[in-house]
N, C-alpha and C positions, 0 to 999 in steps of 0.2 A: 504494500500500500504506500502510495506516495504521500508523505506528510502534508505537502502543500497541494495535493490533488483535490479532485472534486469530492471523493468520498470523505476525506478528512474535513473538508469544508462543510459538508452536510452535517457531520457529527458535531462540529463546533457550533454550527448554526442551531441545531436542536438543543445542545447543552446550554448555550446562551439564552435560548427561549425559555427553557425550564428554569434557569436561574432568575430570569426576569419575572417569571410567573410566581416563583417562591417569594421574591421581594415584594411583589404586589400583594400576595396573600398575607405576608407578615404585616404590611402596612394596614390592610383592611382589618386584620385581627386587632391591632392596636386601636384603630378607630372605633370598632364595634365595642371594645372593652370600655373605651372612654364614654361612649354613648349610653352604656348601661350603668354608669356610675350614678350615685344618688344626686339629687338636686343640690345646688349650691346653697350654702348658708348665707345669712345677711352679710356677714363679714366678707365672704367670697364675692358677693355681688358688688360690694363697694370697691374691692380690689380690682375687679374686672372693669368697673366704671372708670377707675383712675387711668386705665390704659387709653388715653384720649386718641392717640394717633390710630390705633387699631380699630377702635369703635367707630370713629368718624368715617373711616374708609367705606363702610357699608351704608352710609347715609347720603353720599354725594355722588352725582352723576360723573362718570369719567374717572372716579377714584375707587369706588367700591360698589356702585350700583345706583340705579335711579332713585332719587329722593322720593319718599312716600310710597314706593312700590316694593313689594317683596321680591328679593332677588332669587331667580331660579338657579340653584346650584347644580353643576354637572357632577357626574360620578367621580371625576378626578379631583374636584374640589373637596370631596369628603375624605380624601387620603392625605394624611399629614406625615411627611417624611422627616420633619424636624427632629422628633425623638430618635429616629434611626440614624440620621446622618450628622446631627449637630455635634455628637461626641467625637466624630472624626474630623469634620470640617471646621467646627467652632461656630458659635452663634453669630460671630461677625460676618461670616460668609453669607448666611441667610439675610442678615440686615442689609448687606451690600446689594444683594440681588433684589431685595424688596425696594430699596431706594432707586435702583436702576429701572425697575418696572414702573414706579411712580413717575420718575423723571421722563420716561418715554411715553407716558400717557396710558400705560397698561396696568394701572393700579388695581383694576378689578380682577386681575389674574394673580392667583396666589403663587407663592414661591414653589410649593410642592407641585402644583399644576405645571408651572414652567419647566421644572426639572424633569418631570415625567415626559412631557412633550418633547423636550430636547433629547432625552435619552432614547425615546422611541424613534425619532427621526434619524439619529446617529446610528442606532442599531440596524434599522432597515437599510440605510445607505451602505453600511459596511457589508451586510449580508448580500445585498444586491450586487455590489461591485465584486465581491468574492466569488459569487456564483457565475457571474458573466465572464470574469477573467480566469476562473478556475485556479485562483491563487489567493490564499488568505492574506499574505503579506501585502499584496497590491490593494486588497480591500481595506486593510488597516491604514496603510499610508494615505490612501485617497479618501477614506471615510471618516477617520478620527477628526480631521479638521472641521467637519460639520458640527462638532460639539462647540466650536468657538465662533460659529457664524452669527451668533446673537450679538457679538461685540460690534461689528459694523452696522448691524440693524439698529441696535440701541443708539449708537452715535448719530445715525441719520434721524431717528425719531426724536431724540433729545434736541438736536439742532433745529428741527422743524417746529417742535413745540415751543422752544425758547423764542424763536423768531416770531411765531404767531403771537405769543404772549407780549413780547416787546412792542409789536405793532399795535396791540390793543391797549397798552398801558397809558399812553398819552390821552386818548379820548376818555378812558376810565377816570383819570385824575381830574379832567375838566368837569366831569359829572360830580365828583366828590367836592371840588372847589365850589361849584354852584350850591351844593347842599350846605357847605360850611357858611357861605355868605347868607344863606337863608336862615341861619341860626341853629343848625343841627350840629351834632358832634361828628368826629371823623368816622366812628364805627357806624353811626346812622347813615352817613353819606355813603360809606362803602356798601352798606346793605342795600340802599336804593340803587346804587350804580351797578352792583352785581346782578340785580334783577333786570337791568336794561342792557347788559353787556353779553357778548357771545362767549363761547368756550374757547380756551381753557381759563381765561382770567376770571370768569364768573364763578367757576367751581373753586378756584384757589382762594378767592376772597370769602366765599361762603364758608370754607373750612376755617379760615382765620376767625370769622365771626362766631362760629360754633365753639371753637377752642376758647375764645374770650368768654363766651357765655358759660362755659364749664369751669372757669376759674383761672385759666392761664393768663399771665401778663401779656399785654399787647405786643411788647417788644419780643417776647419769646415766640409768640404766634407768627409774627412777621419773619423772624429768623427761621422758623420751621418752613414757612412758605418759600424762603430763599433757598433752602435745601432742596425742596421739590422742584423749584424753577430757578436754576443757577443763571439768572440773567443779569448782565452788567447794568442794564437800565433799572431793574428792580433793586439792585444794590444801592443805587443813588436814592431811590425813593425811601428805602428802609433807613439809610443813613440820615437823610433829611428829616424824616419823622422822628427818629430817635434823638437827634440833636435838638429839635424843637421841643420835645417832651422834657429835656433836661435843662435847657437854658431859656425856653420861652420864645415868643415871637408870634407873628401872624401866620398861622398854619396855611390859610387859604393862599396868601401871597407866595409862601414857600413852595407849595405844591404846584401853583400855576407856573412859577419859574422853572420848577423841575420838569413839568410837562413840556414847556417850550424847549428846554435843553434836550430832552429825549427826542422830541420831534426833529430838532436840528441834527442830532446824531444819526437818526434813521435816514434823513434826507442825504446827508453827506456820505453815509455808508452805501446808499443806493447809487450815488454818482461814482464812488470808487469801484463798486462792483461792475458798473457799465464800462469804465475805463480799463479794467483788468480782465475783461472777458476774453480779449484776444490772447493774453498770456495764458489764461486757464485752458483755452482751446488748444494752444500750442502744446501744453503739457499732455493733454489727452491724445493729440496726434503723435507726439514723440513716444508716448507709452504704448499706443495701440498699433502703430505702423509696423514695427518689427514682427509682431505676432501675425499681422495680416499677411505680410510678405512671406513669412515662414509657412503659413497655411497654404498660400497659393503655390509656393515652390513644392510643398509636400504633395500637392495634387498633380501638378504638371510634371515635375522631375523628382520623384521620390528617391531615386538612386543617389541624388545629390544631398538629400537631407537625412536619410537613414543613418549614414556613418556618424553623424553628430550625436546620435542616441545609442549606438551600438559600441562605439569606440570610447575608451576611457578618456583620451585626450579631447575628443569631441564633447563629452559630457562636462569636462572641466571648463572648456571654452564657453559652452552654453550657460553654465552656472555663473561664470565671471561676467558674461554679457548681461545676464538677468540682474545681477547685483548692480552693475554700472547703470543699467537702464532704470532700475528702481531709484537709485541715488539721484539721477538726473531729473526724474519726474518729481520727486520730493523737493528737490532744490527749486525747480520752477514753481511749484505750488507754494513753497514758502515765500518766494519773492513776490508773487502776485496776491498773496493773502495779507491784506492790510486791515488791521482793526483800529478803531478810533475810540 
């Protein structure tokens, strides 16, 4: 029997499937045991109520579920992998993933659900590549990177959410300023503005209001929002509000000036993006052209390209070329990426 052959691949596939099924069975057993536990005491309920961040996620749209509606939980949401994995990965690992999900706008997805989905996708991809290539090593090399595909996806979703939030911040502050000049407090103005604003800024300020109503200081609630939305414009707002709370001043005037500053920053950043579009396009062309030429040559003259992958010197040359190409693309992108 060839260790890397098809038969061994099928045995490994079945073994991994059985192992995954046993893991799911253990998780379901822990969940069923927890569900059969006696009801919480009054002290336990107060302790649970004190976990503000976790409780509020289930009350807000876009973070834990539609407000005022009972969230329909999936089968995966009933499985809690934290007791099984936290002793190996640490609690910080789960907190980091939870924060990444919230920053990406996927706060309704639990950490255990995310880990299970990521594991299933990686497992299926490794098995599929192994069966098609009849080689387990090829399946592992090409399939394991799928476990880390969430990193660029999270970066894209975070950037998109922060950009949307920043674009909505200036009109939101104008609504708050109008409420302040009408004699209302900042929190009352934020409550009114959140009802008139789109997502995600409405959800974020609603969470701030709920946290304040549950007893958290306003500054801490604003800092929590800054963790969920790491926006430079929001940092300016939080800093301006904190300074005004400490030293005093006309909050309406301060927020109006801050809104104008944010609006000017967005306008200038848009002009910079237009002027650097040609440079960014050059980076895309430089990065994609070698692969396009290699693909065309592989189709038209395969005898000229195959030695690069079969010969050790050819593989070294391809590796060096790829590193230099990546360095050039990153250099171009760094030059044309200008933040203000």
